[in-house]
C-alpha positions in Angstrom: -12.0 -18.6 24.3 -11.1 -15.0 23.5 -12.2 -11.5 24.3 -12.2 -8.3 22.2 -12.1 -4.8 23.7 -12.0 -1.5 22.0 -9.9 1.1 23.9 -9.4 4.8 22.9 -6.3 4.1 20.8 -6.3 0.3 20.3 -8.2 -2.9 19.9 -7.2 -5.5 22.5 -7.7 -9.3 21.9 -7.0 -11.7 24.7 -6.6 -15.4 23.9 -7.4 -17.7 26.8 -5.9 -21.2 26.7 -8.6 -23.2 28.4 -9.4 -26.9 28.7 -8.7 -29.7 31.0 -5.0 -28.9 31.3 -4.1 -25.3 30.4 -1.2 -25.3 28.0 0.1 -21.7 28.1 -0.6 -18.4 29.8 -3.1 -16.0 28.2 -1.9 -14.0 25.1 -2.8 -10.4 24.7 -2.7 -8.8 21.3 -3.0 -5.0 21.1 -3.5 -3.4 17.7 -2.6 0.2 17.4 -2.6 2.4 14.2 1.2 2.0 13.7 2.0 -1.4 15.3 0.7 -4.6 16.9 2.0 -5.9 20.2 1.8 -9.5 21.5 2.3 -10.1 25.3 2.4 -13.2 27.4 3.4 -13.9 31.0 6.5 -16.0 31.4 5.7 -18.1 34.5 9.4 -19.0 34.9 10.5 -15.4 35.4 7.1 -14.0 36.4 7.6 -11.2 33.8 5.5 -10.3 30.8 7.3 -10.9 27.5 6.4 -8.4 24.7 6.9 -8.5 21.0 6.1 -5.5 18.7 5.3 -6.0 15.0 5.3 -3.1 12.5 2.3 -3.2 10.2 4.6 -4.4 7.3 5.9 -7.3 9.5 2.3 -8.2 10.4 1.3 -8.3 6.7 4.2 -10.6 6.0 3.3 -12.9 8.9 -0.3 -13.1 7.7 0.9 -14.0 4.2 3.4 -16.5 5.5 0.8 -18.5 7.3 -0.6 -19.8 4.0 2.7 -20.4 2.1 5.0 -23.4 1.9 8.6 -23.1 3.2 10.8 -20.8 1.2 12.0 -17.2 0.9 9.5 -14.6 -0.1 9.1 -10.8 -0.6 5.6 -9.3 -0.6 4.9 -7.0 -3.6 2.3 -4.4 -3.0 0.0 -3.6 -6.0 1.6 -0.2 -6.4 5.0 -1.9 -6.9 3.9 -3.6 -10.1 
């Protein structure tokens, strides 16, 4: 299950890990104009862990999800 909320300066998606036995804490993804953050509660420390991706890193991550292992560099159409 997931939720989508539109705030003033960001879109917030929350992924809820549901089922018979929850596997992990909820994940909150917040998309701003200049970056995307991913947050999840660490139950061992009772602190929220946060990772911030630049837009370029996010594009590379999206591309990487469909590629076999290896080393890659994205080329934008304007680079050709």
